[in-house]
One Martini backbone bead per residue (centre of mass of N, CA, C, O) as a GRO file, in nm:
protein
  107
    1MET     BB    1  -0.217   1.658  -8.324
    2TYR     BB    2  -0.454   1.405  -8.232
    3TYR     BB    3  -0.551   1.049  -8.243
    4THR     BB    4  -0.822   0.839  -8.281
    5TYR     BB    5  -0.828   0.498  -8.391
    6ILE     BB    6  -0.948   0.272  -8.658
    7LEU     BB    7  -0.882  -0.052  -8.751
    8TYR     BB    8  -0.896  -0.294  -9.026
    9SER     BB    9  -0.899  -0.665  -9.075
   10HIS     BB   10  -0.986  -0.894  -9.301
   11SER     BB   11  -0.799  -1.147  -9.230
   12ILE     BB   12  -0.915  -1.141  -8.904
   13ASP     BB   13  -1.165  -0.977  -8.824
   14LYS     BB   14  -1.039  -0.697  -8.698
   15TYR     BB   15  -0.992  -0.451  -8.449
   16TYR     BB   16  -0.809  -0.139  -8.397
   17VAL     BB   17  -0.724   0.061  -8.112
   18GLY     BB   18  -0.586   0.408  -8.109
   19PHE     BB   19  -0.313   0.643  -8.087
   20THR     BB   20  -0.185   0.965  -8.219
   21HIS     BB   21   0.020   1.210  -8.423
   22ASP     BB   22   0.055   0.999  -8.676
   23ILE     BB   23  -0.141   0.832  -8.886
   24ASN     BB   24   0.039   0.743  -9.122
   25LEU     BB   25   0.269   0.614  -8.957
   26LYS     BB   26   0.098   0.411  -8.797
   27LEU     BB   27  -0.010   0.248  -9.040
   28GLU     BB   28   0.260   0.176  -9.160
   29ARG     BB   29   0.353   0.010  -8.908
   30HIS     BB   30   0.114  -0.194  -8.899
   31ASN     BB   31   0.195  -0.295  -9.210
   32PHE     BB   32   0.496  -0.389  -9.088
   33GLY     BB   33   0.472  -0.524  -8.798
   34TRP     BB   34   0.558  -0.373  -8.514
   35CYS     BB   35   0.313  -0.526  -8.389
   36LYS     BB   36   0.215  -0.829  -8.283
   37PHE     BB   37  -0.079  -0.810  -8.352
   38SER     BB   38  -0.069  -0.652  -8.626
   39SER     BB   39   0.086  -0.874  -8.795
   40ARG     BB   40  -0.165  -1.061  -8.832
   41GLY     BB   41  -0.343  -0.828  -9.013
   42ILE     BB   42  -0.223  -0.790  -9.273
   43PRO     BB   43  -0.388  -0.558  -9.389
   44TRP     BB   44  -0.454  -0.225  -9.286
   45GLU     BB   45  -0.738  -0.010  -9.220
   46LEU     BB   46  -0.880   0.296  -9.222
   47VAL     BB   47  -1.217   0.374  -9.064
   48TYR     BB   48  -1.127   0.574  -8.812
   49LYS     BB   49  -1.149   0.915  -8.676
   50GLU     BB   50  -1.027   1.139  -8.423
   51GLU     BB   51  -0.972   1.481  -8.318
   52PHE     BB   52  -0.704   1.629  -8.110
   53ILE     BB   53  -0.521   1.847  -7.913
   54ASN     BB   54  -0.491   1.643  -7.694
   55LYS     BB   55  -0.353   1.359  -7.572
   56SER     BB   56  -0.536   1.293  -7.330
   57ASP     BB   57  -0.791   1.281  -7.496
   58ALA     BB   58  -0.710   1.049  -7.689
   59ILE     BB   59  -0.670   0.834  -7.467
   60LYS     BB   60  -0.949   0.847  -7.344
   61ARG     BB   61  -1.100   0.756  -7.594
   62GLU     BB   62  -0.966   0.498  -7.642
   63ASN     BB   63  -1.057   0.370  -7.378
   64GLU     BB   64  -1.357   0.394  -7.417
   65ILE     BB   65  -1.367   0.201  -7.672
   66LYS     BB   66  -1.227  -0.046  -7.529
   67ASN     BB   67  -1.450  -0.069  -7.289
   68TRP     BB   68  -1.687  -0.179  -7.457
   69LYS     BB   69  -1.656  -0.471  -7.567
   70CYS     BB   70  -1.817  -0.404  -7.857
   71ARG     BB   71  -1.842  -0.444  -8.190
   72ARG     BB   72  -2.117  -0.291  -8.247
   73MET     BB   73  -2.022  -0.020  -8.146
   74ILE     BB   74  -1.792   0.026  -8.339
   75GLU     BB   75  -1.959   0.001  -8.600
   76LYS     BB   76  -2.154   0.233  -8.537
   77LEU     BB   77  -1.944   0.452  -8.514
   78ILE     BB   78  -1.838   0.415  -8.806
   79ALA     BB   79  -2.145   0.462  -8.931
   80GLY     BB   80  -2.253   0.720  -8.731
   81GLY     BB   81  -2.314   0.687  -8.443
   82ARG     BB   82  -2.550   0.825  -8.193
   83PRO     BB   83  -2.672   0.964  -7.933
   84ASP     BB   84  -2.924   1.027  -7.741
   85SER     BB   85  -3.064   1.212  -7.492
   86LEU     BB   86  -2.961   0.981  -7.276
   87GLY     BB   87  -2.677   0.831  -7.407
   88ASN     BB   88  -2.775   0.635  -7.624
   89LEU     BB   89  -2.728   0.422  -7.859
   90VAL     BB   90  -2.858   0.409  -8.179
   91GLY     BB   91  -2.985   0.097  -8.263
   92PRO     BB   92  -2.983  -0.253  -8.298
   93ALA     BB   93  -2.670  -0.292  -8.210
   94PHE     BB   94  -2.733  -0.197  -7.888
   95LYS     BB   95  -2.926  -0.415  -7.719
   96HIS     BB   96  -2.642  -0.573  -7.597
   97CYS     BB   97  -2.516  -0.304  -7.486
   98LYS     BB   98  -2.365  -0.089  -7.306
   99THR     BB   99  -2.366   0.207  -7.154
  100ILE     BB  100  -2.271   0.532  -7.235
  101PRO     BB  101  -2.168   0.825  -7.208
  102TYR     BB  102  -2.222   1.131  -7.369
  103GLU     BB  103  -1.927   1.249  -7.345
  104ALA     BB  104  -1.799   1.039  -7.546
  105PHE     BB  105  -1.943   1.211  -7.812
  106VAL     BB  106  -1.767   1.473  -7.768
  107PHE     BB  107  -1.586   1.603  -8.086
   0.00000   0.00000   0.00000
């Protein structure tokens, strides 16, 4: 299995989006400062994950989330946000964010 995940750091108030095949090991590495960016935000907590059979699907989903460039969309996803029948994310957090295709939410 592969995972697309979102971590959150209270100390720097930032989210980190990535993919991995071992989510526990990846979280441990982020919290030991193995990555330049994540070393600034220790401790990190896992706030969201999606599971995929294929590595390529996990990478694709990671890139989709990163391309949103909208914190509100990430927070809505974490809170359980889903698209409406037109593929738009519902809720007030999305009135200033770009629309993403419905396929991005089929998991």
